[in-house]
LOLO-727873 format. One record per residue (C-alpha): residue in one letter; x, z, y. Coordinates in Angstrom, 1 decimal. Example, Ala and Ser with C-alpha at 12.3 -4.5 7.8 and 13.67 -1.06 7.14 Angstrom:
{kenu: a	c1: 12.3	c3: 7.8	c2: -4.5}
{kenu: s	c1: 13.7	c3: 7.1	c2: -1.1}
END
This chain:
{kenu: m	c1: 1.9	c3: -35.2	c2: 34.2}
{kenu: a	c1: 3.0	c3: -31.8	c2: 33.1}
{kenu: a	c1: 0.5	c3: -28.9	c2: 33.3}
{kenu: p	c1: 1.1	c3: -26.3	c2: 36.1}
{kenu: t	c1: 2.8	c3: -23.2	c2: 34.9}
{kenu: k	c1: 0.8	c3: -19.9	c2: 35.5}
{kenu: r	c1: 2.6	c3: -17.2	c2: 37.4}
{kenu: v	c1: 2.5	c3: -13.9	c2: 35.6}
{kenu: s	c1: 1.8	c3: -11.0	c2: 38.0}
{kenu: e	c1: 4.2	c3: -8.2	c2: 37.7}
{kenu: t	c1: 2.9	c3: -4.7	c2: 36.9}
{kenu: p	c1: 3.1	c3: -1.9	c2: 39.4}
{kenu: a	c1: 5.4	c3: 0.2	c2: 37.1}
{kenu: r	c1: 7.8	c3: -2.8	c2: 36.9}
{kenu: k	c1: 7.8	c3: -3.3	c2: 40.7}
{kenu: k	c1: 8.5	c3: 0.4	c2: 41.1}
{kenu: d	c1: 11.5	c3: 0.3	c2: 38.8}
{kenu: k	c1: 12.9	c3: -2.7	c2: 40.7}
{kenu: k	c1: 12.5	c3: -0.9	c2: 44.1}
{kenu: n	c1: 14.3	c3: 2.2	c2: 42.9}
{kenu: k	c1: 17.1	c3: 0.0	c2: 41.5}
{kenu: n	c1: 17.5	c3: -1.8	c2: 44.9}
{kenu: q	c1: 17.6	c3: 1.6	c2: 46.7}
{kenu: e	c1: 20.3	c3: 2.9	c2: 44.3}
{kenu: d	c1: 22.4	c3: -0.2	c2: 45.0}
{kenu: e	c1: 22.0	c3: 0.3	c2: 48.8}
{kenu: t	c1: 23.1	c3: 3.9	c2: 48.6}
{kenu: e	c1: 26.2	c3: 2.8	c2: 46.6}
{kenu: l	c1: 27.1	c3: 0.3	c2: 49.2}
{kenu: l	c1: 26.6	c3: 2.8	c2: 52.1}
{kenu: t	c1: 28.9	c3: 5.5	c2: 50.5}
{kenu: v	c1: 32.6	c3: 5.0	c2: 50.9}
{kenu: p	c1: 34.6	c3: 5.8	c2: 47.9}
{kenu: d	c1: 37.2	c3: 8.6	c2: 48.0}
{kenu: g	c1: 40.7	c3: 7.6	c2: 49.1}
{kenu: w	c1: 39.7	c3: 4.2	c2: 50.3}
{kenu: k	c1: 41.3	c3: 3.0	c2: 53.6}
{kenu: e	c1: 40.9	c3: -0.2	c2: 55.4}
{kenu: p	c1: 43.9	c3: -2.5	c2: 55.2}
{kenu: q	c1: 45.9	c3: -2.8	c2: 58.5}
{kenu: f	c1: 45.5	c3: -5.8	c2: 60.7}
{kenu: t	c1: 48.9	c3: -7.8	c2: 60.8}
{kenu: r	c1: 50.2	c3: -10.8	c2: 62.6}
{kenu: g	c1: 49.6	c3: -12.8	c2: 59.4}
{kenu: d	c1: 45.8	c3: -12.4	c2: 59.9}
{kenu: n	c1: 45.9	c3: -14.0	c2: 63.3}
{kenu: p	c1: 49.2	c3: -16.0	c2: 63.7}
{kenu: k	c1: 48.1	c3: -18.2	c2: 66.7}
{kenu: g	c1: 47.2	c3: -15.2	c2: 68.9}
{kenu: l	c1: 44.5	c3: -15.0	c2: 71.5}
{kenu: l	c1: 43.2	c3: -17.9	c2: 73.6}
{kenu: e	c1: 42.4	c3: -16.1	c2: 76.8}
{kenu: e	c1: 43.8	c3: -13.1	c2: 78.7}
{kenu: s	c1: 41.6	c3: -10.0	c2: 78.7}
{kenu: s	c1: 41.9	c3: -7.0	c2: 81.2}
{kenu: f	c1: 40.3	c3: -3.7	c2: 81.9}
{kenu: a	c1: 40.8	c3: -1.2	c2: 84.8}
{kenu: t	c1: 39.8	c3: 2.3	c2: 85.4}
{kenu: l	c1: 40.1	c3: 4.7	c2: 88.3}
{kenu: f	c1: 41.7	c3: 8.2	c2: 88.0}
{kenu: p	c1: 41.3	c3: 11.3	c2: 90.2}
{kenu: k	c1: 44.1	c3: 12.4	c2: 92.7}
{kenu: y	c1: 45.1	c3: 15.5	c2: 90.7}
{kenu: r	c1: 46.0	c3: 13.3	c2: 87.7}
{kenu: e	c1: 48.6	c3: 11.3	c2: 89.7}
{kenu: a	c1: 51.5	c3: 13.7	c2: 89.0}
{kenu: y	c1: 51.0	c3: 13.9	c2: 85.3}
{kenu: l	c1: 50.6	c3: 10.1	c2: 85.0}
{kenu: k	c1: 53.9	c3: 9.5	c2: 86.9}
{kenu: e	c1: 55.7	c3: 11.8	c2: 84.3}
{kenu: c	c1: 54.1	c3: 10.3	c2: 81.1}
{kenu: w	c1: 53.9	c3: 6.6	c2: 82.4}
{kenu: p	c1: 57.1	c3: 5.4	c2: 80.5}
{kenu: l	c1: 55.7	c3: 6.8	c2: 77.3}
{kenu: v	c1: 52.4	c3: 5.0	c2: 77.9}
{kenu: q	c1: 54.2	c3: 1.7	c2: 78.5}
{kenu: k	c1: 56.2	c3: 2.1	c2: 75.3}
{kenu: a	c1: 53.1	c3: 3.0	c2: 73.2}
{kenu: l	c1: 51.1	c3: -0.1	c2: 74.4}
{kenu: g	c1: 54.2	c3: -2.3	c2: 74.3}
{kenu: d	c1: 54.3	c3: -1.9	c2: 70.6}
{kenu: i	c1: 50.9	c3: -3.6	c2: 70.3}
{kenu: f	c1: 52.0	c3: -6.2	c2: 73.0}
{kenu: i	c1: 49.7	c3: -5.0	c2: 75.8}
{kenu: n	c1: 50.9	c3: -4.7	c2: 79.5}
{kenu: v	c1: 49.8	c3: -1.7	c2: 81.5}
{kenu: t	c1: 50.1	c3: -1.2	c2: 85.3}
{kenu: l	c1: 49.7	c3: 1.9	c2: 87.5}
{kenu: d	c1: 48.5	c3: 1.6	c2: 91.1}
{kenu: l	c1: 49.0	c3: 4.8	c2: 92.9}
{kenu: i	c1: 47.7	c3: 3.4	c2: 96.3}
{kenu: e	c1: 44.4	c3: 2.4	c2: 94.8}
{kenu: g	c1: 44.4	c3: 5.2	c2: 92.1}
{kenu: s	c1: 43.7	c3: 2.8	c2: 89.2}
{kenu: m	c1: 45.2	c3: 1.9	c2: 85.8}
{kenu: t	c1: 44.9	c3: -1.7	c2: 84.4}
{kenu: v	c1: 45.6	c3: -3.0	c2: 80.9}
{kenu: h	c1: 45.8	c3: -6.7	c2: 80.0}
{kenu: t	c1: 46.8	c3: -8.8	c2: 76.9}
{kenu: t	c1: 49.9	c3: -11.0	c2: 76.7}
{kenu: k	c1: 50.8	c3: -14.2	c2: 74.8}
{kenu: k	c1: 52.2	c3: -12.1	c2: 71.9}
{kenu: t	c1: 49.0	c3: -10.1	c2: 71.4}
{kenu: f	c1: 47.6	c3: -10.9	c2: 67.9}
{kenu: d	c1: 45.1	c3: -8.0	c2: 67.4}
{kenu: p	c1: 41.8	c3: -8.8	c2: 69.4}
{kenu: y	c1: 40.7	c3: -5.2	c2: 69.1}
{kenu: s	c1: 43.9	c3: -3.7	c2: 70.6}
{kenu: i	c1: 42.8	c3: -4.3	c2: 74.2}
{kenu: l	c1: 39.7	c3: -2.1	c2: 73.6}
{kenu: r	c1: 41.8	c3: 0.6	c2: 72.2}
{kenu: a	c1: 44.1	c3: 0.3	c2: 75.3}
{kenu: r	c1: 41.0	c3: 0.5	c2: 77.5}
{kenu: d	c1: 40.0	c3: 3.8	c2: 75.7}
{kenu: l	c1: 43.4	c3: 5.2	c2: 76.1}
{kenu: i	c1: 43.5	c3: 4.8	c2: 79.9}
{kenu: k	c1: 40.0	c3: 6.2	c2: 80.1}
{kenu: l	c1: 41.0	c3: 9.3	c2: 78.2}
{kenu: l	c1: 44.1	c3: 9.7	c2: 80.4}
{kenu: a	c1: 41.9	c3: 9.6	c2: 83.4}
{kenu: r	c1: 39.7	c3: 12.3	c2: 82.0}
{kenu: s	c1: 42.5	c3: 14.9	c2: 81.6}
{kenu: v	c1: 43.2	c3: 14.2	c2: 77.9}
{kenu: p	c1: 47.0	c3: 14.9	c2: 77.3}
{kenu: f	c1: 49.1	c3: 11.8	c2: 76.3}
{kenu: e	c1: 49.9	c3: 13.3	c2: 72.8}
{kenu: q	c1: 46.2	c3: 13.3	c2: 71.9}
{kenu: a	c1: 45.2	c3: 10.1	c2: 73.8}
{kenu: t	c1: 47.7	c3: 8.0	c2: 71.8}
{kenu: r	c1: 45.7	c3: 8.8	c2: 68.6}
{kenu: i	c1: 43.1	c3: 6.2	c2: 69.8}
{kenu: l	c1: 45.6	c3: 3.4	c2: 68.7}
{kenu: e	c1: 45.1	c3: 4.3	c2: 65.1}
{kenu: d	c1: 42.5	c3: 2.5	c2: 63.0}
{kenu: d	c1: 40.4	c3: 5.4	c2: 61.8}
{kenu: v	c1: 40.2	c3: 7.2	c2: 65.2}
{kenu: a	c1: 37.6	c3: 6.5	c2: 67.9}
{kenu: c	c1: 36.6	c3: 8.2	c2: 71.2}
{kenu: d	c1: 33.4	c3: 9.2	c2: 73.0}
{kenu: i	c1: 33.2	c3: 10.2	c2: 76.7}
{kenu: i	c1: 29.9	c3: 12.1	c2: 77.1}
{kenu: k	c1: 28.5	c3: 12.4	c2: 80.6}
{kenu: i	c1: 26.9	c3: 15.8	c2: 81.2}
{kenu: g	c1: 26.7	c3: 16.0	c2: 85.0}
{kenu: t	c1: 23.2	c3: 14.6	c2: 85.4}
{kenu: l	c1: 21.6	c3: 16.5	c2: 82.4}
{kenu: v	c1: 21.0	c3: 19.7	c2: 84.3}
{kenu: r	c1: 19.7	c3: 19.7	c2: 88.0}
{kenu: n	c1: 20.6	c3: 23.2	c2: 88.9}
{kenu: r	c1: 24.4	c3: 23.5	c2: 89.5}
{kenu: d	c1: 24.7	c3: 27.2	c2: 88.5}
{kenu: r	c1: 22.7	c3: 26.6	c2: 85.3}
{kenu: f	c1: 25.0	c3: 23.6	c2: 84.6}
{kenu: v	c1: 28.2	c3: 25.6	c2: 85.0}
{kenu: k	c1: 26.8	c3: 28.5	c2: 82.7}
{kenu: r	c1: 25.9	c3: 26.0	c2: 79.9}
{kenu: r	c1: 29.2	c3: 24.2	c2: 80.2}
{kenu: q	c1: 30.9	c3: 27.5	c2: 79.8}
{kenu: r	c1: 28.7	c3: 28.4	c2: 76.9}
{kenu: l	c1: 30.1	c3: 25.2	c2: 75.2}
{kenu: i	c1: 33.7	c3: 26.3	c2: 75.8}
{kenu: g	c1: 33.0	c3: 29.9	c2: 74.6}
{kenu: p	c1: 35.0	c3: 33.1	c2: 75.3}
{kenu: k	c1: 38.7	c3: 32.0	c2: 75.3}
{kenu: g	c1: 37.7	c3: 28.6	c2: 74.0}
{kenu: s	c1: 36.6	c3: 30.0	c2: 70.6}
{kenu: t	c1: 33.4	c3: 27.9	c2: 70.4}
{kenu: l	c1: 35.2	c3: 24.7	c2: 71.3}
{kenu: k	c1: 37.9	c3: 25.5	c2: 68.7}
{kenu: a	c1: 35.3	c3: 26.1	c2: 66.0}
{kenu: l	c1: 33.7	c3: 22.7	c2: 66.8}
{kenu: e	c1: 37.1	c3: 21.0	c2: 66.6}
{kenu: l	c1: 37.8	c3: 22.4	c2: 63.2}
{kenu: l	c1: 34.4	c3: 21.5	c2: 61.8}
{kenu: t	c1: 34.3	c3: 17.9	c2: 63.1}
{kenu: n	c1: 38.1	c3: 17.1	c2: 62.9}
{kenu: c	c1: 37.9	c3: 16.0	c2: 66.5}
{kenu: y	c1: 39.8	c3: 16.9	c2: 69.7}
{kenu: v	c1: 37.3	c3: 17.9	c2: 72.4}
{kenu: m	c1: 38.1	c3: 18.2	c2: 76.1}
{kenu: v	c1: 35.6	c3: 19.6	c2: 78.6}
{kenu: q	c1: 36.6	c3: 18.4	c2: 82.1}
{kenu: g	c1: 34.3	c3: 18.4	c2: 85.2}
{kenu: n	c1: 31.1	c3: 16.4	c2: 84.5}
{kenu: t	c1: 32.3	c3: 14.9	c2: 81.2}
{kenu: v	c1: 33.2	c3: 15.9	c2: 77.7}
{kenu: s	c1: 35.9	c3: 13.7	c2: 76.0}
{kenu: a	c1: 35.9	c3: 13.7	c2: 72.2}
{kenu: l	c1: 38.5	c3: 12.0	c2: 70.0}
{kenu: g	c1: 38.4	c3: 11.6	c2: 66.2}
{kenu: p	c1: 36.6	c3: 10.0	c2: 63.3}
{kenu: h	c1: 33.1	c3: 8.4	c2: 63.8}
{kenu: s	c1: 31.2	c3: 11.0	c2: 61.7}
{kenu: g	c1: 32.8	c3: 13.8	c2: 63.8}
{kenu: l	c1: 32.0	c3: 12.1	c2: 67.1}
{kenu: k	c1: 28.4	c3: 11.9	c2: 66.1}
{kenu: e	c1: 28.2	c3: 15.6	c2: 65.5}
{kenu: v	c1: 30.1	c3: 16.5	c2: 68.7}
{kenu: r	c1: 27.7	c3: 14.4	c2: 70.8}
{kenu: k	c1: 24.7	c3: 16.2	c2: 69.2}
{kenu: v	c1: 26.2	c3: 19.7	c2: 69.8}
{kenu: v	c1: 27.0	c3: 18.8	c2: 73.5}
{kenu: m	c1: 23.6	c3: 17.4	c2: 74.2}
{kenu: d	c1: 21.8	c3: 20.4	c2: 72.6}
{kenu: t	c1: 23.9	c3: 22.7	c2: 74.6}
{kenu: m	c1: 22.9	c3: 21.1	c2: 77.8}
{kenu: k	c1: 19.2	c3: 21.3	c2: 76.6}
{kenu: n	c1: 19.6	c3: 25.1	c2: 76.5}
{kenu: i	c1: 20.2	c3: 25.3	c2: 72.7}
{kenu: h	c1: 23.1	c3: 27.7	c2: 71.8}
{kenu: p	c1: 26.0	c3: 25.8	c2: 70.1}
{kenu: i	c1: 26.4	c3: 28.6	c2: 67.5}
{kenu: y	c1: 23.2	c3: 27.3	c2: 65.8}
{kenu: n	c1: 24.7	c3: 23.7	c2: 65.3}
{kenu: i	c1: 28.0	c3: 25.2	c2: 64.2}
{kenu: k	c1: 26.3	c3: 27.3	c2: 61.6}
{kenu: t	c1: 24.6	c3: 24.1	c2: 60.2}
{kenu: l	c1: 27.9	c3: 22.3	c2: 60.2}
{kenu: m	c1: 29.5	c3: 25.0	c2: 58.2}
{kenu: i	c1: 26.7	c3: 24.9	c2: 55.6}
{kenu: k	c1: 27.0	c3: 21.1	c2: 55.4}
{kenu: r	c1: 30.8	c3: 21.3	c2: 54.9}
{kenu: e	c1: 30.2	c3: 23.6	c2: 52.0}
{kenu: l	c1: 27.5	c3: 21.4	c2: 50.4}
{kenu: a	c1: 29.7	c3: 18.3	c2: 50.8}
{kenu: n	c1: 32.4	c3: 19.9	c2: 48.6}
{kenu: d	c1: 30.0	c3: 20.4	c2: 45.8}
{kenu: p	c1: 29.8	c3: 17.1	c2: 43.7}
{kenu: e	c1: 26.3	c3: 18.0	c2: 42.3}
{kenu: l	c1: 24.6	c3: 18.7	c2: 45.6}
{kenu: r	c1: 26.3	c3: 15.8	c2: 47.4}
{kenu: t	c1: 23.6	c3: 13.3	c2: 46.4}
{kenu: q	c1: 20.6	c3: 15.7	c2: 46.9}
{kenu: s	c1: 18.6	c3: 16.6	c2: 50.0}
{kenu: w	c1: 20.1	c3: 19.5	c2: 51.9}
{kenu: e	c1: 16.9	c3: 20.4	c2: 53.9}
{kenu: r	c1: 16.2	c3: 23.6	c2: 51.8}
{kenu: f	c1: 19.8	c3: 24.9	c2: 52.5}
{kenu: l	c1: 19.9	c3: 24.2	c2: 56.2}
{kenu: p	c1: 18.5	c3: 26.9	c2: 58.6}
{kenu: n	c1: 15.4	c3: 26.1	c2: 60.7}
{kenu: f	c1: 15.9	c3: 27.7	c2: 64.1}
{kenu: r	c1: 12.7	c3: 27.9	c2: 66.2}
{kenu: h	c1: 12.8	c3: 28.0	c2: 70.0}
{kenu: k	c1: 11.1	c3: 31.2	c2: 71.2}
{kenu: s	c1: 9.6	c3: 30.8	c2: 74.7}
{kenu: v	c1: 9.9	c3: 34.2	c2: 76.2}
{kenu: s	c1: 7.9	c3: 34.8	c2: 79.4}
{kenu: k	c1: 10.0	c3: 35.9	c2: 82.4}
{kenu: r	c1: 7.7	c3: 38.7	c2: 83.5}
{kenu: k	c1: 6.4	c3: 41.3	c2: 81.1}
{kenu: q	c1: 2.6	c3: 41.2	c2: 81.2}
{kenu: p	c1: 0.7	c3: 44.6	c2: 80.8}
{kenu: k	c1: -1.3	c3: 45.1	c2: 77.6}
{kenu: k	c1: -4.4	c3: 46.2	c2: 79.5}
{kenu: k	c1: -5.2	c3: 44.2	c2: 82.6}
{kenu: t	c1: -7.6	c3: 45.9	c2: 85.1}
{kenu: i	c1: -9.4	c3: 43.2	c2: 86.9}
{kenu: k	c1: -11.7	c3: 44.3	c2: 89.8}
{kenu: k	c1: -15.0	c3: 42.5	c2: 89.5}
{kenu: k	c1: -16.8	c3: 41.6	c2: 92.5}
{kenu: e	c1: -20.3	c3: 42.9	c2: 93.2}
{kenu: y	c1: -23.0	c3: 40.7	c2: 91.8}
{kenu: t	c1: -25.1	c3: 39.0	c2: 94.5}
{kenu: p	c1: -27.9	c3: 36.6	c2: 93.5}
{kenu: f	c1: -27.4	c3: 34.6	c2: 96.7}
{kenu: p	c1: -24.8	c3: 31.9	c2: 96.9}
{kenu: p	c1: -22.0	c3: 32.1	c2: 99.5}
{kenu: p	c1: -22.8	c3: 30.7	c2: 102.9}
{kenu: q	c1: -22.0	c3: 27.0	c2: 103.4}
{kenu: p	c1: -19.1	c3: 26.3	c2: 105.8}
{kenu: d	c1: -19.9	c3: 24.7	c2: 109.1}
{kenu: s	c1: -19.2	c3: 21.0	c2: 109.3}
{kenu: k	c1: -17.4	c3: 19.3	c2: 112.1}
{kenu: i	c1: -20.7	c3: 18.2	c2: 113.7}
{kenu: d	c1: -22.1	c3: 21.7	c2: 113.5}
{kenu: k	c1: -19.0	c3: 23.1	c2: 115.3}
{kenu: e	c1: -19.4	c3: 20.5	c2: 118.0}
{kenu: l	c1: -23.1	c3: 21.3	c2: 118.4}
{kenu: a	c1: -22.4	c3: 25.0	c2: 118.7}
{kenu: s	c1: -19.8	c3: 24.4	c2: 121.4}
{kenu: g	c1: -21.7	c3: 21.7	c2: 123.2}
{kenu: e	c1: -19.0	c3: 19.2	c2: 122.7}
{kenu: f	c1: -21.3	c3: 16.9	c2: 120.8}
{kenu: f	c1: -23.4	c3: 16.0	c2: 123.8}
{kenu: l	c1: -20.4	c3: 15.2	c2: 126.1}
{kenu: h	c1: -19.3	c3: 11.6	c2: 126.9}
{kenu: e	c1: -16.4	c3: 10.1	c2: 125.0}
{kenu: n	c1: -14.3	c3: 10.0	c2: 128.1}
{kenu: e	c1: -14.9	c3: 13.7	c2: 128.6}
{kenu: k	c1: -14.0	c3: 14.4	c2: 125.0}
{kenu: r	c1: -10.7	c3: 12.5	c2: 125.4}
{kenu: r	c1: -9.9	c3: 14.5	c2: 128.6}
{kenu: r	c1: -10.5	c3: 17.8	c2: 126.8}
{kenu: k	c1: -8.3	c3: 16.8	c2: 123.9}
{kenu: m	c1: -5.5	c3: 15.8	c2: 126.3}
{kenu: k	c1: -5.8	c3: 19.0	c2: 128.1}
{kenu: e	c1: -5.5	c3: 21.0	c2: 124.9}
{kenu: i	c1: -2.5	c3: 18.9	c2: 123.8}
{kenu: k	c1: -0.8	c3: 19.5	c2: 127.2}
{kenu: v	c1: -1.4	c3: 23.3	c2: 127.0}
{kenu: k	c1: 0.1	c3: 23.4	c2: 123.5}
{kenu: q	c1: 3.1	c3: 21.3	c2: 124.7}
{kenu: a	c1: 3.6	c3: 23.6	c2: 127.7}
{kenu: e	c1: 3.6	c3: 26.7	c2: 125.4}
{kenu: a	c1: 6.1	c3: 25.1	c2: 123.0}
{kenu: l	c1: 8.4	c3: 24.1	c2: 125.9}
{kenu: s	c1: 8.3	c3: 27.6	c2: 127.4}
{kenu: k	c1: 9.3	c3: 29.1	c2: 124.0}
{kenu: r	c1: 12.1	c3: 26.6	c2: 123.6}
{kenu: q	c1: 13.4	c3: 27.5	c2: 127.1}
{kenu: e	c1: 13.3	c3: 31.2	c2: 126.4}
{kenu: e	c1: 15.2	c3: 30.7	c2: 123.1}
{kenu: r	c1: 17.8	c3: 28.8	c2: 125.0}
{kenu: q	c1: 18.0	c3: 31.3	c2: 127.8}
{kenu: k	c1: 18.7	c3: 34.1	c2: 125.2}
{kenu: a	c1: 22.3	c3: 32.8	c2: 124.8}
{kenu: f	c1: 23.0	c3: 33.2	c2: 128.6}
{kenu: i	c1: 21.6	c3: 36.8	c2: 128.7}
{kenu: p	c1: 24.6	c3: 39.3	c2: 128.6}
{kenu: p	c1: 24.5	c3: 42.1	c2: 126.0}
{kenu: k	c1: 24.0	c3: 45.7	c2: 127.1}
{kenu: e	c1: 27.2	c3: 47.4	c2: 127.8}
{kenu: k	c1: 27.8	c3: 51.0	c2: 126.5}
{kenu: p	c1: 28.8	c3: 53.7	c2: 129.1}
{kenu: a	c1: 32.6	c3: 54.0	c2: 129.7}
{kenu: v	c1: 32.6	c3: 57.8	c2: 129.6}
{kenu: k	c1: 32.3	c3: 59.1	c2: 126.0}
{kenu: n	c1: 33.5	c3: 62.7	c2: 126.1}
{kenu: t	c1: 30.6	c3: 64.0	c2: 128.2}
{kenu: k	c1: 29.6	c3: 66.6	c2: 125.5}
{kenu: a	c1: 33.1	c3: 68.0	c2: 125.3}
{kenu: a	c1: 33.2	c3: 68.4	c2: 129.1}
{kenu: s	c1: 29.8	c3: 70.2	c2: 129.2}
{kenu: t	c1: 30.8	c3: 72.6	c2: 126.5}
{kenu: e	c1: 34.0	c3: 73.5	c2: 128.4}
{kenu: d	c1: 32.0	c3: 74.3	c2: 131.5}
{kenu: k	c1: 29.9	c3: 76.7	c2: 129.6}
{kenu: i	c1: 32.7	c3: 78.8	c2: 128.3}
{kenu: d	c1: 33.4	c3: 81.9	c2: 130.4}
{kenu: i	c1: 37.3	c3: 82.2	c2: 130.6}
{kenu: e	c1: 37.4	c3: 85.6	c2: 132.5}
{kenu: a	c1: 35.3	c3: 87.3	c2: 129.8}
{kenu: i	c1: 37.6	c3: 86.1	c2: 127.1}
{kenu: k	c1: 40.7	c3: 87.5	c2: 129.0}
{kenu: e	c1: 39.1	c3: 90.9	c2: 129.3}
{kenu: k	c1: 38.4	c3: 91.0	c2: 125.6}
{kenu: v	c1: 42.0	c3: 90.2	c2: 124.8}
{kenu: k	c1: 43.2	c3: 93.0	c2: 127.1}
{kenu: k	c1: 41.0	c3: 95.6	c2: 125.4}
{kenu: a	c1: 42.2	c3: 94.4	c2: 122.0}
{kenu: k	c1: 45.8	c3: 94.9	c2: 123.0}
{kenu: t	c1: 45.2	c3: 98.5	c2: 124.3}
{kenu: k	c1: 43.5	c3: 99.5	c2: 121.1}
{kenu: k	c1: 46.4	c3: 98.6	c2: 118.9}
{kenu: l	c1: 49.2	c3: 101.1	c2: 118.2}
{kenu: g	c1: 52.4	c3: 100.6	c2: 119.9}
{kenu: a	c1: 51.0	c3: 98.0	c2: 122.2}
{kenu: p	c1: 52.7	c3: 97.7	c2: 125.6}
{kenu: p	c1: 50.8	c3: 99.2	c2: 128.7}
{kenu: a	c1: 48.4	c3: 97.0	c2: 130.6}
{kenu: n	c1: 50.8	c3: 97.0	c2: 133.8}
{kenu: p	c1: 54.3	c3: 97.1	c2: 132.6}
{kenu: d	c1: 55.8	c3: 96.9	c2: 136.2}
{kenu: s	c1: 53.9	c3: 100.2	c2: 137.4}
{kenu: s	c1: 55.2	c3: 102.1	c2: 134.3}
{kenu: s	c1: 58.8	c3: 101.2	c2: 135.0}
{kenu: v	c1: 58.5	c3: 102.4	c2: 138.6}
{kenu: k	c1: 57.0	c3: 105.7	c2: 137.5}
{kenu: d	c1: 59.9	c3: 106.3	c2: 135.1}
{kenu: t	c1: 62.5	c3: 105.7	c2: 137.7}
{kenu: k	c1: 60.9	c3: 108.3	c2: 140.1}
{kenu: t	c1: 60.8	c3: 111.1	c2: 137.5}
{kenu: k	c1: 64.5	c3: 110.4	c2: 136.7}
{kenu: k	c1: 65.5	c3: 110.8	c2: 140.4}
{kenu: k	c1: 63.6	c3: 114.1	c2: 140.7}
{kenu: k	c1: 65.4	c3: 115.6	c2: 137.7}
{kenu: v	c1: 68.8	c3: 114.6	c2: 139.2}
{kenu: k	c1: 68.1	c3: 116.3	c2: 142.6}
{kenu: s	c1: 67.0	c3: 119.5	c2: 140.9}
END
């Protein structure tokens, strides 16, 4: 028999070198080389087609009906190129996609499903058709249930859009994704790496973290990725570390004046128990039937009071409101009575006599006197 061979134990330094080598190989496998693209799936890869028919359906809101009617021929043409049938049900308000016998790509039905989902979430047709490309994916983020208060939710959603859509545009440029904020969802369309960043920014915004902080980190990451030396290094030292400051709502005074109670060596008096109260009122010594009667009497009194209050409130509706008096110009009438008209007339007469060239007080009498003097002259 051959002698058993002895296993030589590896030194720790040798183990460490082997581990580092394995880690380097893994990192090389994870990194995608520049300019590499996955070959397109053709009919030659699956000449026999699919065995079973697959279908997906999704509902759409009423306001999307007009737009879907307009662009529906284009949707049918786009999905017809990959041999997938699509139907629009306006009565039920749904869109359905299903495979045909000519369909050869098994993943095309999932792309068609994402296409009708994006169209239902107000994404325009020109952007939604990009999902049919190989290197494009989509993500529909539900934000409606993340914030309880409706006003707070609307403010945070508006913060994500920014003034005139500037924040959303910056996010699109940094992630190479199309982002659509509509109602309780955020629809994103683009490469997988960009979708991951979009989801992070949206979730942080709903958690009351301003999107500008995430946009700043994305800008720094973009600059570091362009540098070939720093691409393989850790970026933690370059990225900003934003701390959440919890500011109290009400400003507290620096010096608080607390009024101290006067010191008493005696403890506070012990509150009376239920039995003590019954002993004091004499109820403790009553019979159980008498106690029940008293309780029922108290309950009936309370019910009667509540009933009377309810009736009073109901009767308030039938009580007519107090009407205002019809005559309003009582003050004006009283002031007119006080004015002395005769006194005013005398004042006006006196004023006329004082003025030069004013006519006499009785013009008729003066005219009679003039006629008499003229007659006397003629006789003489």
